[in-house]
N, C-alpha and C positions, 0 to 999 in steps of 0.2 A: 244663415248667416255668414258671409265671407269677411271675419274680423280682418284678415289681412287686408283686403282691399278697405276695409272702414279705415284702418291706420294710414294707408296711403292716401287716400282722399283728406285726411285731416292734416297729413304732412303738406301737400298741395295748397290747401285753404291757408295752411299758414304762411307758405312762401308769397302767397297773394297779398297777404297783411303788411308783410314786411319789403314788399315791393322788389323782390328779388327775383331773377330768372330761374325755372326748375328745369329738370331734365324730363324728357318725355316718359323714360321710364325707371321709376325710383324703386331701387332692389331693396326688397325687405326679406329679411332671411331671420331664422332661428340661430340662437347663439349657440356655440359647442357645449357649454355647461349651462344646465337648466337653471342653477341660481343666477345666472345673469339676464334673467328678463326671457321674456316669452317670444319676442321679436327684438331685432335689432336693425337700423337703418344708418349707413354713412354717407347720407347724402350732404351734410355740411362739410364733410371733408372733401368731396367732390367739389361742389360748389365754391369753397373757400380758395381754392387755387383759380378759378375763373373771375372770382370777385376780390381777389388780392387781400383777404380777411384771414384772421385768425379762425380755424377749424373749429376749436373747442367753444370760443364765445358765439361763433355762429351758430352752433349745435345749441346753445343757451337760449340765444334770441329765437329759433326755431321752436324750441320747447314752450317759450314764454307764452307763442302766440297759438299753440296749439289747444283747441276748442275741449272741454271737458267731455267724457263720454261714459257712460253709465260701466262699459266694460272694460274700463282701463283704470287699475288701481294708481299706478303712479308712473311716470316717465323721469329716467335716469339720464345724466351723462357721464359716458365711461372713456377713458384712455384719452386719445387725441381728438375727439369729436364723436365718438359713436353715441347715438341717441336710442337706448333701451327702454322697451314697452313691456310693463307687467299687467298681465290680466287680473282683472276682479274676481273675487270668488262668485259673484251674481254671473258672470260669463260662464263660469266652469257650471253651474248649477243650469242654465240655458243650454249648454252643450250636452250636457247628459240627457237632458230630458229629450233633445232632438234626436239624440241616437235611440233613446228608448222608444220614443214613438214612430220613428221610420224603419227601424228594424233591419230587413233585408236589404232596404232601400238606402241605408246610410252610406254615404259616399259616393253616391252617384252625382253625374253633373251633365250638363246639357252641351258640351262643347261640341260633339260632333252630331247634333240634333239635325235630322234631314239629310244626313250623307249616309252614302252607301260604302260599307267596309268589306273588304274581302279579304279573309286571312288565308294566305295558302302555306301550307306547312307540311311536314312528314314527307311527303313526295316519294313512296318508295317504288322499287322496280319489282313487277312481278317475277316467279321464278327465282328469286333470292330472298334470303331471310332480312328481317329487320336486324340492323345492329345499334349497338349503343349510340351513334352518330344520330340515328333517327330519332329517337329518345330524347334527344338534346334539342332537335327542330322541333320535335311536338310538343315539347315544355313551353319553349319560347313562343312558339306561334298559337299555341292553345291560350296561354296567358294573357296575351296582347289581343287576342280575338275577343276573351272574357272583358277587357278592361275597356276596349272599343265600346262593346255593349254597355257596359257601365257609364260610359259617356252618351248614351243616346243615339248611336249609330245604328243605322240597320244593317246589323253583321250577317256576313255569310262565311261558314267555315268551309274550306275547300282543301283536296288535296290532288296532285296531279300523278298518276302512276301509270309506270312505264310497262306497257304491254305489247310493245312491238320494238325492235332493234337487235342489233348484234348478240346483247347478253341473253335473249331470249334463244336465239340459233344454236349459240354454245350450250345452252341448259338442254335444247332438243337434242343437239348432236350426244350429248353425254348421255340422255336418257335412252338414246338409241344404241349407245357402245359401252356403257359402265359395266354391262356384266351383271346386273341385279334387275330382279323383278319390281314393277311397280308396288309400292306398299298398298296395302289393303286393310280395310277397317282400323284405320291409325287416326290418332288425333291430330288435328290441323297442323301443330307444331312439327309432328315427327313425319308427314307428308312434305311439308315444307324445306325440312333439314334435309330430306332425301333430294329435291329439287336443287338445293344450294350446293350439295355435293357434286349433283350432275353437272351444274354450272362450273364448278371449278374444274372439275374434269376435262371440259371441252374447253376452257380458257388454258389450260396446261397443254393440250394438245394443239390448239390453235396456234400458239406460239412457236410450238416444236416440230410441227409436221405440216408442210406445204401442201399436200394432199386434204389433211384433214381441214386445212384452212379454207381450200376452194369449196369443200364439200360445206362447211358451215356458212359461206358466202353464199351459196345456192339455196341452203335452208333459209338464209335472211331473207333472200328475195321471194320467197315461196311464201313467207310469213305476211308479207305486204299484198301480194297478189291472190294468196290462198288457193292453188292451183293443185296441190297434192293433197288429196283427202286423207290419206295415212297420217301425214305431219298434222293436218286440220285435228284430227281427233287428239293427237298429244298435246297440240297446242291449247286446245279447248279444255282438256282436261288439267292442264298446268294450270290455266287461268282461273279454272273455279277452285283450285286447290288453294292457289295463292289469294283469292279474294277471301275464301273462309278463314285462312289464317289471319289475314289483314285485320278482320272484323274482331277475332278474339284480342288481336293486341289493341284496337282501338277501345274496345270497351273496357279493356284493362287500365287503360289509361285516362280513360274518361272524355275521350274527344268523341264528339257525334257530328260528322260531317254533313253538310246539306247537299253537297254534290261532287261525284268523283269525276273528274277530268281523266281521259285516258290518252296515251300518245295516238292510239289508233283510230281516234276521233278529231285529233288535232293536226296530224301531218298531212294530210289532203289539203286543209286550206293551208298550211303552211308552205307547202310546197306550190301550190298555185300563186300564192300572194308574192312568194321569191321570184317566180317565174315572169310574174305580170311587171316587176319591177327591174328586169335586166335592162341594163343599160342606163338606168335612171339611180338606184341603189345599189344593185348586185351587178356582177359581171361574170363572163365566161372565161375559165382559167384551166388548160389543161382538160378539158372534158368535165369539168366541175362549175357549180357557181359560187361564187364567192362574195364577201362584204370586205372592202378595201377598209378596214378599221385602221389601218397606219395612216391613212389621210385625217384622222381623228385623234392621233396620239395613242392608239390603240393596236391592238394585232389583227391583221386579217384572218378571217375565218372562213372555214366552208361550209356553207348550207345546204347545197346538193350536192351530192358526191358523184365521181366520175362514173358510177354505175346507174345513177339517176335516181338514187334514193335520199329522202330527206335525213338530214344528219340532226341530233338533238336542237340544233340553234333553228331549223326550221321548225321544227315541232313546237319550241317556245313561241315562234311568230304566231303558228297557229292557235297557241293557248291564248297569246294575248287577243286574237280576233276572237274567239269563243267566249272569254271574259267578258269582254265589252258587249257581245252579241245577246249574252246570257243575263248580264248585270248591270252593263254600262256604270262600273264603279265609279266613286269620288277618290276613295283611296283603294289602292291594289297592293297589299303587301305580300312578299314573297320572303320565306326564310329559308335560308342554306346555309352550307358550311363556308368557311372564310376561301377554301379553296377555289370555290365558283364565283368568287369576286369578281375577277377580270371578264371570264366568260360570261357573266351576267351583263356587265357593264356594255360590253359590245352588243350583246343581244339587245338590250334596252335601248342603245343608241340607234341599231338597225330599225328597231320598231319605233321609235320616235320619228323616223324619217319617212314611215309609212303613215303612221298616225299620230301627232304629236302628243295626244292623250295618253300614248300606251307608255310614253317615256315620262310626261310631266306628273300622271298620277300614280304612277307606281314607286313603291318605296321597296327597295332590298335590303334585308336584315343578314349579315353575314356575319354569324358568329364564330367564336373561337373555336380551337381545337379540343376534343375530349380525350385527354388522357387517363390511362387507366394503369395498373402495375405491368400489363403483359405489351405496353407499347403503343405506338401508332397503329390502328386498324387498318387491314387491306383485305377487301373480298374477293378480289382479284387472285391473291395467295391463299385464300381460304383460311385466313388468319384473321378472323372475326370476333368480335365480342358479340355473341348473340343477345337480342334484346330480352327474349324470354329466359334465356339461362341467367343474364345478370337480375332480372327481376327474381327469379327464384329464388337465387343465392341471398337476395335482401328479404325475401318472404322467411325462408328458412332460418336466417338469423335473427328474427323477430320472433317468429316462434319459439325459437331456443330461449330469447329474454323473457317469453310470457308464460313458459311451460311449469312455473310454481303459481300463477294467479288462479285465483276461484273462478275461472271462465271456462265454461263448455267447450270442448274440443271444435267442434264446429264455428263456432263465434269466433275463436282464437284464429282459425284459418282466414275469415274474411276481414277480421281487424287486421291481421298481420300484413293483407295486400293491402291495404289501405294505407298502412304505417311505411311499408316498403316503397310504395310508389311516392309518397310524401318525402320520403329520403332520397330519393333520385332527383325526383324535380326540385325540390328545392336548393340541392347541389349545384343545381344548374342554373339555377333562378337567381341566386344569391349573387351571383357574380355579374359584373356590368356588361353590357352587351358589347361583343367584339374580343372579349379576353378569352385565353384558354383556361380551362376547368380542369383540376384534377381531382378525381373521384376517390375518396378514402370511405371504403364501408362501414368501417369502425365510428368514423366521425359523422359520417351522414347517418347513420341510424341511431346515435346517440340520444337517449331520452334527456339528457342534462345539458347537452351543448347546443352549438349554433346550428341545429337542425330542423327539419320538417317535423319529425317525431316530438322536438321539444316544444313546438309550437301547438302540436295537436294534444301533447301532456298539458299543456298550461290551459287549454280550453276544456280540457276534461276535469281539471281542478277547480276551476270556476263553476263549471256545471254541479259539479259534487256540493259545492256551497248552495246554490241555487235550488238544488231538489229538497235541501233540509228547511225550505222556507216556504210557508204555505201562499204568502201572497207579499207582492211588494208594492209599497205605495208610492207613488209616482209625485204624488203631492209633495215634494222633499223640500225642507228649507234651504237655505244657503248655508254651506259648510261653515260649523262652527270652530273647529280645529283648524290645523293648519293643512293647505293645500299640498298634495302628496305629488310625487315625480309620475305618477300614473295619471293624473288629471292632465299635467302638464303636456302629456304626450297625446294621449287617445284622442282630443278634438283636432289633430293633424292627420289623420287617415286621408280626409279628400284630397289634400296639398299632395300626399305623395302618390295618390292615383294620377293627378293631373300632371306629373313630373314623369311618371311612367309612361304615360301616354305622349308627352311631348317628345321624348326621347326614345320612345319605342324600346325601353329597358326595364323589366319587372323586377330589375333588383332593388329599386327605392322602396317598392312596397314590402320586398322579402326583409330586407336589412331593417325598415321601420319596424315590421312585424317581431322581428326577434327583439328589437330595442324595448317594443311594449309589453312581450310577454316576460321578458327580464324585469322589467318595473312592476308587473302586476305580482310575479312570485316574490319580489321583496316586499311589496305592501301586504301580500297574503301572511308572509312569515312575520309582519311587525303590527299587525292589527288584529283586533279581536273582532272581525265581523260580523259575529252571531251573537256578540254580546247586546242584549236589549237595552242594558243599561248604558250604553254607549251613545253620547248625545247626539252621533252622526250614523246610528245604526240604519234608518231608512236610506240614507245618503249613500252610505258606503254599499248596499246591496245594490243601489241603482247604478252605481259605479263598476260593481262587479259584473252586473248583467250587461251594461254597455261594454265593456271589456270582451266579454264572451261573444257579443254580436260583432264587434269590431275585428276580432280574429278571425270568425267564422266567415265574414264577407272578404277579408283580406286573404284567407285562404283558398276560398273560392275562386278569386282573381289569379290566383297561382296555378289553379288547376288541381286542388288539393282537396280531400274530403276531411270533413271530421269525425271523430269517433267517441263513442258514448263511454268505453271503457278502456284502459290500457295495462 
């Protein structure tokens, strides 16, 4: 049951009875302070201006005509005309039973029923290492993908991997000239680290040596034509290493992709479509083919360069084509860094002129920058924060925290991975979409602060209580004691999911879970939960189990795993 919708309907019926116009959308929100009610509405203050009435008197009038409802304990008028609603103990009893019965389905809605939802994220380049920025893109994209699934969409998790282009050519030149042998019998990370070093070596020489630049440009052409057998062997091996490495990272992050789009699969269609639209959407200019974005308040961009090769822009046009050919989505979400916002706006505009759906049904999320103590990352200069090293650092910190726990060494390693990923992901997702993030490892991995590990710890604490109980009686009566802050928060979970979906920002769920966990730990510290003489013994057990289910479902939506021990 949607109690918020019930209250909205009660207000509308009241307005009809007093014969006064009402707004199409009535804003009903939660007060900032739990003691000020469960919902509040300022409809009287808005209508009072239109009707030339005293807002508080109008609020009293609206209140008088609101029908009784078994789930509303009382209604109060506050301030200059706020209408505050207090939910009844019977409602909280009902909400706990609903959570208890729905379990892993608790919080789901049907907003996107019948819709195909594509979530494109991470989008790494082969022959280069995944850096901290990719983890940010992955965390955001994976979470929204899961939220869309919770909203009954037919979801597809996809990534677009760069396996052709100048960066590959620079890496191949580097492999040929760096003066080191190809690593053998090394783990995927070490092989990819070598490829990354070769890319940096190639990038440096490309910028400083004209002969090297021309050589790399020739290599780049051969990547597309595959006319050089020796180069093809190096290229194929590098691609194999890169894909193996990426799989280890995806598994660690908990991402399972339905399809891997590759630039080598999209560039031909992209080039064909661009060339077919010369004189309509694109034009020739100095031997290249460009899109005149300046006509639409944007920038002009090259889609086919003077050497006849497709740029990233043309490859993205090919990606539009491939996405619609394979999935025909209702919503196609792409997550990138904010530095690509203008670029994507131009590509989306050009794509929309080819096929209007490509623009209308595409949602672009441009997240802020991820800042670490080392400053801005730059893979071109070789100064990157490697994802694997970042994760390893977090894992080592957690292992150190758990060294005195009575848990076997192998279990500590597995648990530490989950906690480390939780710390990194939550640090990213608790910040609203588009804002910059400063990662502080100490705070991110704190078991007691506003962190992913704190949420996991709260889940472990709740489960430790439940393990001591043989059976929980769901046939609970209405609470006899006072309603706690935990009950006043727990039923709001579905609302936070809907907000996160509406604004494509998981921070609503993340911050809600922290507030919920804080209330649970306060409840834990001030309630004798396992005291069978407590008149609300069974009620409290159902409340703890409902909290555990809510925090578990919420962490899943953030792409974070729960743990049994910490």
